[in-house]
FIDOMI-943585 format. One record per residue: chain; residue number from 1; x, y, z of N, C-alpha, C in turn; residue in three letters. Coordinates in pm, 1 decimal. Example, Ala and Ser with C-alpha at 12.3 -4.5 7.8 and 13.67 -1.06 7.14 Angstrom:
residues 2
  chaine  num       n.u       n.v       n.w      ca.u      ca.v      ca.w       c.u       c.v       c.w  residu
       A    1    1319.0    -569.0     780.0    1230.0    -450.0     780.0    1320.0    -330.0     780.0     Ala
       A    2    1285.0    -225.0     708.0    1367.0    -106.0     714.0    1290.0       3.0     787.0     Ser
end
This chain:
residues 98
  chaine  num       n.u       n.v       n.w      ca.u      ca.v      ca.w       c.u       c.v       c.w  residu
       A    1    -747.0  -10200.2     846.9    -623.3  -10170.8     780.0    -513.7  -10158.2     885.8     Met
       A    2    -403.2  -10221.8     860.7    -295.7  -10217.8     958.4    -223.2  -10084.2     953.6     Ser
       A    3    -151.1  -10054.0    1062.0     -75.1   -9929.9    1065.7      55.8   -9948.2     990.0     Thr
       A    4     107.1   -9838.0     939.2     231.5   -9841.1     863.0     349.8   -9838.1     958.3     Phe
       A    5     444.7   -9925.2     936.6     564.6   -9929.8    1020.4     672.9   -9842.1     958.7     Thr
       A    6     774.7   -9814.2    1038.6     887.9   -9734.7     991.8     955.0   -9803.7     873.0     Arg
       A    7     964.2   -9935.4     879.4    1027.8  -10011.3     771.4     948.6   -9999.6     640.5     Glu
       A    8     814.8  -10001.8     650.3     732.2   -9987.9     530.3     747.4   -9849.0     468.2     Glu
       A    9     755.2   -9746.5     552.3     773.2   -9610.7     501.1     909.1   -9599.3     431.8     Ile
       A   10    1012.5   -9655.5     493.2    1145.9   -9653.7     433.0    1144.9   -9728.1     300.5     Thr
       A   11    1075.0   -9842.3     295.9    1064.7   -9920.8     172.2     993.2   -9841.0      63.0     His
       A   12     883.9   -9771.9      99.2     811.9   -9688.6       2.0     902.4   -9578.5     -52.1     Leu
       A   13     980.5   -9517.2      34.5    1075.1   -9415.0      -8.8    1177.8   -9471.9    -105.4     Gly
       A   14    1227.3   -9592.2     -76.0    1323.5   -9657.9    -165.9    1260.4   -9688.1    -301.5     Asp
       A   15    1135.9   -9736.1    -300.4    1067.3   -9766.1    -426.2    1049.5   -9640.6    -510.7     Leu
       A   16    1020.9   -9528.3    -443.8    1001.1   -9401.8    -515.0    1133.9   -9331.3    -541.7     Ala
       A   17    1242.0   -9392.2    -494.8    1376.4   -9334.3    -509.1    1382.7   -9195.8    -445.9     Arg
       A   18    1324.6   -9187.5    -324.6    1325.9   -9063.7    -247.2    1401.9   -9091.6    -117.7     Ile
       A   19    1504.2   -9013.1     -91.5    1579.4   -9026.0      33.1    1502.1   -8951.5     141.6     Ala
       A   20    1451.2   -9025.9     238.6    1373.1   -8966.2     346.5    1458.6   -8949.7     470.6     Leu
       A   21    1445.3   -8834.5     533.3    1513.4   -8812.8     661.1    1430.9   -8879.4     770.5     Thr
       A   22    1490.2   -8892.8     887.8    1419.0   -8952.9    1000.3    1293.1   -8872.8    1033.2     Glu
       A   23    1303.4   -8740.5    1026.0    1188.6   -8654.0    1054.5    1077.7   -8676.3     951.7     Lys
       A   24    1114.5   -8691.8     823.8    1015.4   -8715.6     717.7     950.2   -8852.1     733.1     Glu
       A   25    1028.4   -8950.7     774.8     972.7   -9085.4     795.3     866.9   -9082.7     905.1     Ile
       A   26     896.6   -9014.7    1015.2     801.3   -9005.6    1126.5     675.2   -8932.0    1082.0     Val
       A   27     693.6   -8818.4    1012.2     576.9   -8741.2     965.2     492.8   -8823.0     866.9     Arg
       A   28     560.0   -8889.5     772.2     489.6   -8970.8     672.4     414.6   -9086.0     739.3     Met
       A   29     476.5   -9146.9     840.6     412.2   -9256.4     912.5     285.9   -9206.9     981.9     Gln
       A   30     293.3   -9090.3    1047.0     175.0   -9033.8    1113.3      64.3   -9004.1    1012.7     Asp
       A   31     100.5   -8943.6     899.6       0.5   -8906.9     799.0     -64.2   -9029.6     735.8     Glu
       A   32      16.5   -9129.1     699.3     -40.0   -9249.9     637.0    -126.4   -9328.1     735.2     Leu
       A   33     -86.6   -9332.2     861.7    -169.5   -9400.0     961.3    -300.5   -9325.5     983.7     Asn
       A   34    -296.7   -9194.3     977.5    -419.8   -9115.3     989.9    -513.4   -9142.5     871.1     Ser
       A   35    -456.7   -9151.1     752.2    -537.1   -9182.6     632.5    -597.7   -9321.6     644.5     Ile
       A   36    -517.6   -9419.7     688.5    -567.5   -9556.9     704.8    -679.8   -9561.4     807.9     Ala
       A   37    -666.1   -9483.5     914.2    -769.8   -9477.6    1017.1    -899.5   -9419.2     960.4     Glu
       A   38    -887.4   -9317.1     877.9   -1005.4   -9257.0     814.6   -1073.7   -9356.1     721.5     Ser
       A   39    -995.9   -9432.4     648.5   -1052.3   -9533.8     558.2   -1127.8   -9638.8     639.1     Ile
       A   40   -1072.0   -9680.4     751.4   -1141.1   -9777.3     836.8   -1274.4   -9723.1     885.3     Asn
       A   41   -1277.4   -9594.7     920.8   -1402.1   -9533.0     968.3   -1507.2   -9532.7     858.4     Thr
       A   42   -1466.2   -9497.8     737.8   -1560.9   -9495.6     625.1   -1612.1   -9635.8     596.1     Val
       A   43   -1525.4   -9734.8     602.3   -1567.3   -9872.0     575.0   -1665.1   -9923.2     679.5     Gln
       A   44   -1654.6   -9875.2     802.2   -1749.6   -9916.0     906.0   -1888.2   -9857.1     878.8     Glu
       A   45   -1893.3   -9736.4     824.2   -2020.5   -9668.3     799.8   -2089.4   -9723.2     675.9     Val
       A   46   -2013.8   -9751.1     571.8   -2072.8   -9798.8     446.0   -2142.7   -9932.1     469.1     Ala
       A   47   -2266.7   -9942.1     421.1   -2342.4  -10066.7     435.6   -2384.5  -10117.3     298.7     Thr
       A   48   -2417.7  -10242.4     293.5   -2455.9  -10304.9     166.3   -2591.2  -10257.7     115.4     Asp
       A   49   -2678.4  -10208.0     203.7   -2811.9  -10168.0     161.1   -2817.8  -10024.3     108.2     Asp
       A   50   -2705.1   -9956.9      99.1   -2701.8   -9820.4      47.0   -2669.4   -9825.4    -102.3     Val
       A   51   -2756.6   -9766.6    -181.6   -2736.6   -9765.4    -326.0   -2618.7   -9674.7    -361.7     Gln
       A   52   -2528.9   -9719.5    -449.6   -2420.5   -9631.2    -492.2   -2476.6   -9515.5    -575.0     Pro
       A   53   -2421.1   -9397.2    -555.4   -2468.1   -9280.9    -629.8   -2349.8   -9206.5    -689.8     Thr
       A   54   -2369.3   -9156.7    -809.7   -2267.7   -9072.7    -873.7   -2294.2   -8927.3    -838.8     Ala
       A   55   -2420.9   -8895.7    -813.7   -2459.0   -8759.5    -780.6   -2573.5   -8767.6    -679.8     Asn
       A   56   -2563.0   -8700.4    -566.2   -2670.0   -8711.5    -466.1   -2801.1   -8647.6    -509.2     Pro
       A   57   -2795.5   -8557.8    -605.8   -2915.9   -8492.3    -655.3   -2947.9   -8550.4    -792.5     Val
       A   58   -3068.9   -8604.2    -812.8   -3100.8   -8661.2    -943.2   -3094.6   -8554.3   -1053.0     Pro
       A   59   -3026.0   -8587.6   -1160.7   -3015.5   -8494.7   -1272.5   -3117.8   -8532.2   -1378.0     Leu
       A   60   -3199.0   -8435.8   -1414.6   -3300.4   -8459.0   -1516.7   -3293.5   -8346.8   -1619.0     Glu
       A   61   -3321.0   -8380.7   -1741.6   -3326.4   -8278.4   -1845.9   -3466.9   -8218.4   -1842.3     Ala
       A   62   -3472.3   -8089.9   -1814.3   -3601.2   -8022.6   -1808.0   -3631.0   -7963.3   -1945.3     Tyr
       A   63   -3698.3   -8041.0   -2027.3   -3731.8   -8000.4   -2162.5   -3882.3   -7985.5   -2175.2     Leu
       A   64   -3920.8   -7895.0   -2261.9   -4063.7   -7879.7   -2286.2   -4111.1   -7999.4   -2369.3     Arg
       A   65   -4237.6   -8030.9   -2362.2   -4289.4   -8142.2   -2443.1   -4274.2   -8110.3   -2592.4     Pro
       A   66   -4244.3   -8210.1   -2670.1   -4230.9   -8193.4   -2814.2   -4370.1   -8202.1   -2876.1     Asp
       A   67   -4425.3   -8084.2   -2909.9   -4560.2   -8077.0   -2964.8   -4551.6   -8023.5   -3107.4     Val
       A   68   -4610.0   -8095.4   -3199.5   -4608.6   -8051.7   -3339.9   -4691.3   -7925.0   -3355.9     Ala
       A   69   -4637.6   -7829.4   -3430.7   -4709.1   -7704.8   -3457.2   -4706.7   -7677.4   -3606.5     Gln
       A   70   -4798.0   -7594.4   -3649.2   -4806.2   -7556.9   -3789.7   -4684.9   -7468.9   -3823.8     Lys
       A   71   -4609.4   -7500.8   -3929.0   -4491.4   -7421.1   -3963.5   -4531.1   -7285.4   -4021.5     Pro
       A   72   -4433.5   -7193.4   -4024.2   -4456.5   -7062.5   -4084.4   -4470.5   -7076.5   -4235.4     Leu
       A   73   -4550.4   -6990.3   -4291.1   -4557.1   -6984.6   -4437.3   -4435.0   -6906.4   -4485.5     Thr
       A   74   -4409.0   -6911.9   -4616.2   -4295.1   -6838.5   -4671.0   -4312.3   -6688.6   -4646.8     Gln
       A   75   -4431.7   -6639.9   -4662.6   -4456.1   -6497.9   -4641.5   -4431.5   -6457.9   -4495.2     Glu
       A   76   -4474.6   -6541.5   -4401.7   -4453.6   -6512.0   -4259.7   -4304.1   -6512.9   -4225.8     Gln
       A   77   -4230.8   -6609.5   -4281.0   -4088.1   -6619.4   -4253.1   -4013.6   -6498.7   -4308.3     Ala
       A   78   -4052.7   -6449.5   -4425.0   -3985.2   -6336.7   -4488.9   -4036.1   -6200.9   -4441.2     Leu
       A   79   -4139.4   -6199.5   -4358.4   -4202.6   -6073.0   -4321.2   -4107.7   -5977.7   -4246.4     Ser
       A   80   -4011.7   -6028.0   -4173.7   -3920.8   -5941.2   -4099.5   -3788.5   -5918.1   -4169.0     Gly
       A   81   -3771.1   -5972.0   -4290.1   -3644.1   -5957.7   -4360.2   -3627.0   -5815.2   -4411.7     Ala
       A   82   -3509.3   -5753.4   -4389.3   -3488.8   -5618.1   -4441.1   -3483.0   -5616.3   -4593.4     Pro
       A   83   -3426.8   -5722.5   -4653.8   -3419.4   -5731.1   -4800.1   -3456.3   -5873.7   -4840.1     Val
       A   84   -3545.9   -5883.9   -4938.4   -3585.2   -6016.0   -4990.2   -3599.6   -6006.6   -5140.7     Lys
       A   85   -3578.1   -6121.2   -5205.7   -3586.0   -6123.0   -5351.8   -3625.8   -6262.8   -5397.0     Glu
       A   86   -3725.1   -6272.7   -5482.1   -3774.1   -6399.6   -5536.2   -3805.0   -6501.8   -5425.7     Asp
       A   87   -3865.6   -6455.0   -5315.7   -3905.9   -6546.5   -5208.5   -3790.5   -6594.7   -5122.3     Gly
       A   88   -3675.1   -6524.1   -5123.2   -3559.0   -6564.7   -5043.3   -3501.5   -6443.7   -4969.9     Met
       A   89   -3427.8   -6471.2   -4863.4   -3355.6   -6366.6   -4792.6   -3239.0   -6321.0   -4878.6     Phe
       A   90   -3207.4   -6192.6   -4874.8   -3090.0   -6140.0   -4944.4   -2991.8   -6095.1   -4836.0     Val
       A   91   -2869.1   -6146.0   -4845.8   -2765.0   -6111.2   -4748.9   -2641.4   -6067.4   -4825.7     Ala
       A   92   -2557.6   -5984.6   -4765.3   -2437.2   -5941.1   -4834.3   -2341.3   -6058.7   -4856.3     Pro
       A   93   -2268.7   -6053.2   -4965.2   -2171.7   -6158.2   -4996.0   -2054.9   -6145.7   -4898.7     Arg
       A   94   -2014.7   -6258.4   -4838.4   -1903.0   -6253.0   -4744.0   -1781.2   -6327.2   -4796.8     Ile
       A   95   -1798.3   -6405.2   -4899.8   -1686.5   -6474.7   -4961.7   -1652.8   -6406.5   -5093.5     Leu
       A   96   -1540.3   -6442.5   -5152.0   -1498.1   -6382.7   -5277.4   -1595.7   -6413.6   -5388.9     Gly
       A   97   -1579.4   -6343.2   -5498.1   -1665.1   -6362.5   -5615.5   -1650.6   -6505.1   -5667.6     Glu
       A   98   -1758.9   -6557.9   -5718.1   -1755.5   -6693.5   -5773.9   -1777.9   -6688.1   -5922.9     Glu
end
């Protein structure tokens, strides 16, 4: 990647409609050249034989095996209910009268 010139920095400022002072142009040039240098370093390290990864640690869903079991009987399901009637749970009414 080539280094950024003073003219390119001034042009970028014009495109963004930002009036840059001489001090800002010099600082921006140093920062952008440093970024370009870092990009060059990364590109030198990256090789074609490295698999792209979204996450360095494999993500897996740790779920228990799905094993069929015998369901509860109605009596077992209702055994802990504080109030039951005609084989059903009884709960207080929370909506208006119907």
